[in-house]
C-alpha positions, 0 to 999 in steps of 0.5 A: 568490536564490530559483528560479522556484518559490520565488516567490509570483505569485497573491499572496492577501490573505483578511482581511489574511493572505497565504495559500496559494494557494486554488483557483478555486472555493474563491475563487469558492465557490458552495456557500457563495455562490448571488449572484456580481456581477462587473465583470472586463476578460475573461471567457471560456466555460470557466471560467464553465463551470467556476467560476459554474455552480452560482450561482443567479445570475450578473451578469457586466459587462465592462469595457475593456482600460487606453487605450495612450493618454491621450485626451479625455472625448470620445476614451474615448466614441468611440475606447474604449468604442464602438469596443470595442463595435463591433468587438466585435459585428463580429467575433461575439465575443459569439455566440461567448462565448454558443455557446461556454457550455454547454447549461445556461448557454445556459439560465440566460442565456436565462431571466434567470438569468445576465447578461452586460453591458457598456458601449457609450459608457462605458470601465469599468476598475472590478475587483471580485466581489460574493459573496452568500447572503441565506439565510445572510447572509454575503458575500465581497468580492474585489478584484484585478488578475484578470479571469474566464480560466484564465490569470489563476489560471494557474501557469506563466505569468510574471506578477504579480497581487493578489487582496485577499479581505473575507470578511463585510465588509458595509460594503464590500460595501454600498458597493461594491454600491451603487455597482454598482447606482447609478453602474455598472447604468445605462450598461450594456447586455446583452452577449448581444443581443434579436437574438442570444437570440431566434435562439437561442430560435429554435433551440431551438424548433425542436430541440423540434420535431424527434425527430430531435433529441432530447436535444439542448439546446445552440445553435449558431448558422450564419454566416449568423444570426450575420452578421444578429445582427452587422448588427443589433446594430451598428446599434441600438448607434449607433442605440439604445443610443447615442441613448438615453445621449444624451436621459438625459443619460448621456453629451454631448449634443455626442458625435454631433459627436466621432463626426462627427471621429473620424477626423480625426487618423487618419493620425497613429494609423496611422502610431504602429501602423506605428511600433510594429509596426517597433519590435516587429520590431526587439527581436525580432530583438534577441531572436532574435540575443542567443542562439546560433543553433545550439546544442542548450541556448542561452546568451546571447550574450558582453557585447560581441557584444549591444552591437554587436547592440544598436547595430546594432538602434537604427539599422536602423530608418534609413537614412543620410540619415534620420540625417542629416536627424534632426541637422539640427535642433540646437536644444533648449529645454524647458519645465518649468512644474512646476520654476518657481521665480520666487524663484529667478529660475527661469522652467521654461525649460532648455537643455543646457549647453555640453557636452550633458551636462545642463540649466540654467535658461534666463532672466534679467532685464534692465536698463532699459537693456538693456532699451533697446538691445534695442527700439532694435534691433529698432527698427533692423530695422524702420526698414531695412523702411521705408528699402527696401521699396517702398511701405512703410507701417506698417500693412504693418509691423505683420506683421513686428513680429508674426512678432517677438512669435510668436516670443518667445510660440513656447515658452510656447503649449502652456501658454497653450493649455491656460490659455486653451480653456474646450472642447478645440477653442478650443485651434485659435484658439492655432495651433502654425505660423506661415507668412510667405507672402512674394514672393521679395526681401522679405527673408523669409529674412532675418526668419527669421535675426532672429528666430533671433537676438533669441530664440537669439543666433546665425541657424544655427538655420534649416533648409532645406526642400528640402534636409531630404533629397537631390533624387534620395531615393526619397518625399522628400516624404513623407520631408521632412515625417516629418523635419519632425515629427520636429524639432517632437516631440523635448520642445524648445519652441523652434521649428523655422524652416523656409525656403522652405516648397515650394507642395505641402505646403500644397496637399496634403492627406496634407502638411499635414493630416498635420502641420498639423491632426493635430499640432494634434488632438493639442495639442488633446486632449493637451497637451504641448511640441510645438515650433512651426513658424515658416515661410516660403514663396513668396507668388508660386507660386500659394500656398494652403493647405486651409481646415483647414489655414488655421484652425490657422495664423497666417498673415503675407503679406509681399508688398512687395519691397526695392527692387532699386536699393537692395538693393546698400544695404539688404543692407549696412544689415541688416548691421550691424544684426544684429551689434547684435542679442543675445537679452538681450530674449528672457531677460528676457521669458521670466522675465515670461511665466513669471511671468503664466502663474503668476499665476491672474489672469492673463486668457488670453481677449482677444478682439478686438471687430472681429473677435471673434477670440482675441488670443493674443498679447495677453499678449505686447502687453502686456509689449513696451509695459511695456517700451518704458514702462521705456525710456522709449520712445514704441510704433511705430505698426508695433506690431500691437494685434492679430492680423492675418488676412491669409489671410482678407484674401487670399482676399477680395482673391483673390475680388474680382479674379476678379469684377472681371475675369470677370463675365461668367462669374458666372451669376446665380440669381434663384430662389436669389439666388445666383451660379453660377461655372465653376470649371473656367475657372480653367485654363491655357488661361485663363491660369490656372496649374495649382492655381488651380482649388483656391487659389479653391476654398480661398479662399472660405469656406463660410459663403458657399456655397449648401447649405455644402460642397458648394457649393463641390464639383464643377465648378460654385460656388455662391454666397450673392449677397448675402453674396459682394458683401458679402465682396469689397466690390463694389456688388450688381448685382441689389440695387441697393445698395451693400453694406458694407464687408467683414466679417471673421470667423473661419471655424469650420467643420469639415473636410467628412464624408467619405462612407462606404464600401459594403461595408463588413461583407464587406470587413472582417468577411465 
């Protein structure tokens, strides 16, 4: 084995030939070349002073460090380029670099001979160095994984770098120089801003006036000055540089929307950072413990001891309760589109084999007889609801059938989302969450078990929300949501079936927003298989959802109960029906849906003509219609032709009842043609539940409120009178006209913009 000294870590190839290690001043040869253009990741003042000072002209672009996560186009601007630019200025990096330059190089910058630049709205990952001499005609191109720092060339650093040098390759030189001038130069801005250079020049002018400072020409700015420069520069980046690039169409006009929404998934990112920190601490401790603690020449411990320490380290961040909670989710169905091979009857779905040692393909075409039997079993399920549910109607029955069709589609939702979305935000129209808002005694848990049997051939994959963690454990609520997030992100695309979700999950921002909103944002920006969630919650317990949560959730309301007098008979009936259920039809469905996903002609963007809402189950409906046709059966009346919009209907109904029973509390303002309602009256003292204020506030569409979101805030809600009466379907007493039937429209309002905090500069970057 070669020793470390024998290994070539800085690998320099000169015109195709490996060369002995070159000194830095030989590589950046200022005697042979006098002009220097560079796009680099970092540059430190010491390197510039030592190796670039003798160039007549130098132009250095400071690019971006590779992003840790894949980002959407808008995130590259807002979360990489703009964030890095603002942070650099806030931390006074330009001022510090300028001050550390030699006085002659500071003069070169002030005289425009040396330029340092960066791109505040673009991530530049290019790395190349161009050296030239117009008098001799010589040129040099340097490509490689190096920066303008001493560390890039240090022999004792355990890092490998490649450096490719091309001397007098005029075509390559001109190609890169043209690319720099025409493609990169337009997005660049001075790294040393006019504000900084003005402050530096003022100090030099003061030095010239001061005879006691004779011989001094170096600029060293005080903190007050650099504070002022940084504040001005941060303002200029946003108000001038960014705006100029928007006006020039260098970056999209909707960048401002991305800026406004830049914090929408911040809690998710913060948790990832916290997890990453914990993991690093665990690995650091593992390294420390792997070496004898007190020996003068420490040795690595024997294998068995290290193995034991590794095992302990892997579980050190988890309590026994967390390990128990993690094991509650055991159903795995993996979607691998790249492995899909319809010729070989491979749907792209995989399940673990019985021993759990390797994956096997999932999916099998069924016979006509098997399809007929499966449809009859589903029909028997629906017949049970028809028989035993009080005030059942076929329109009500559509909710049960919708839930079944959603569950069949669930493993493929992430693929459908990528095919149906023209713009990233369109992905929210294909929700990863199905919530059954059900009255106690409506059969919601039974429906969840039926879904489990129809898709997985078992009824034991359900998870009880309230028992994920014991009652007495600290921080039970937050840990429960963390566990659910873990279940959804195991890589499986089989839905997490969650029974009896407690109301706080939907009502409190830190839970529903974190899981629903942040997860959907993650799916929209970085499509991948994150298991959908199908859950039940008790509608009777003051159920409500935040608007931004409702926007990303498919909500079906099951608010009719099974007849108490027939409950025993109903239990026996549904028990017998469940003995006939299996997942044969789901296996067939997997093959047919895989075929649709492989067909570029499949129309995924189907919109309901009445509501304008994307019907993400349209292809599922078509497949089920074909099943009925193949089986020679009539499509049942409870078969839904489009998405059910129960949250909006429930919201409308709640406000309609509120108006009819509390009409005197709605005060009309003639000048604005609006209604003022004191929402604080919805309190327990007046017969309402403790959470009624937020329930009604969440249920009121933003578009009905005067001044948008501001009309929903505070003690008094202000509502557009005409639109409100049209919405609830009641006569407008202030217009003397009968309103049209209530319209159902897609609520596409964005989350409210949070007010900016004061003292940002002083608190973060003082």
